[in-house]
N, C-alpha and C positions, 0 to 999 in steps of 0.2 A: 504554458498555458495561453490560448488567446479566445476571444470571443467573437461572434457574429450578431448584428441587428437587423441583418437584411437577408435571413435564410441562405448565407453562406455566399452570397454574391462578393463578399468584402470581410476581410478579418482584420480585428486589431493585431498591434504588434506583440508578438509571444514576449513573455514573461516567466523566468523560472521560479518554479514553487517551491520544489526542494532543493536541498542543499547538494552541493557536490559529493559524489559517492552515494548518493540516496538515488537508486536507480533501478529499473525505469518505473515509473508511477502507473497506477492503473487506476481509473476514475469511474465510479458508479455514484447514482442517486438513490440515497436509502428512502424508505416508506416514509420517514417524517419529513422528507423535502432537503434534508442535510446532504451535502457531498460529502463524498470518501475517497480519499486518495491512500491507496496503499502503495508500498514499496520497499523494496531492500536495502537495508542499511550495511554498507560495506566498510565501516570504520568503527570503532569499538565505541560502544558495544554494538555488536554485529546483531542483526537477526531482520524481523519484519516489521515496520513500523507504519503508523497511520496517522493520518491528518483530516481535520474536518473543515467544512466551511459551513456556516448559518445563512451567508448573503451570495449565494451564487457564485463563488470563486473570488469575491472581491478582496476577502481576507482569509486566513488560514489560520488554526492552531492545532497543536498536536497534544494529546494527554501525555503525561508521564510514563505511562506504560506502554511497553511494546505488546503486541500480540504475540510474538515470538522472540525469544533471544537464545544464543547458542555459541558458547566457547569452543563446542566441539566441533561446529562446522564452520567453513568459510564461503565466501560466494553467495551469499542468500540472494534471493531475486525474482524476478518476474511473478510476483505475487498477482493473483487474480482473483477478484470478490464479487458474489452473488448474496444478494440478499432473500431468506425464504418468506414464505407468509406468513409464519408465525413470528419473524422478527430476527431470526438466527441468522446471522452472516458467515458464511462459508468462504474462508480465504485457502487457497491452494498456492504453495511455493515451491521454489526448488533450492538444492543447496548441493554444494560438491566439499570434499575433503572433511567427511565424516571421521574424527580422529578416534572414535569409538569402536568403529568398524571400517577400518583403512581398505578391506578387499572391496567395499562398496564405493563404486565412483562416484555416483550421482544419487541424491536424496530427495524425494518429494514428499512433501508433508501436507497436510490438511487442518486447520485450526477452525474450530466452531467457537463463535464469541457473540456478544450482544453489545449494541450501540449504549456507549455510558450516555446517563442522563445529562 
């Protein structure tokens, strides 16, 4: 992550926010002003996890829960989120290697959830 104070003329040195194998992050600003990063976690436990920032990205924290975990699939990732007018967050993701349905090569899923207090 990097930031600019001059409308994009110059940028700060990038800083890694997620850990290795937590890729790729997707960033949105929620109605509350809080920043949300959703990312695929490709180490145990696997799934789609989120982090929040209350100070415009200076510091980040992650809730204990994932928005999705699955031992039946691997290679979760590329989540993308939007927040609806009623506050519901919609996160779409993909996963491969569904052990329950090996004939399916790729799975796309949607999770509906709400911002924690």
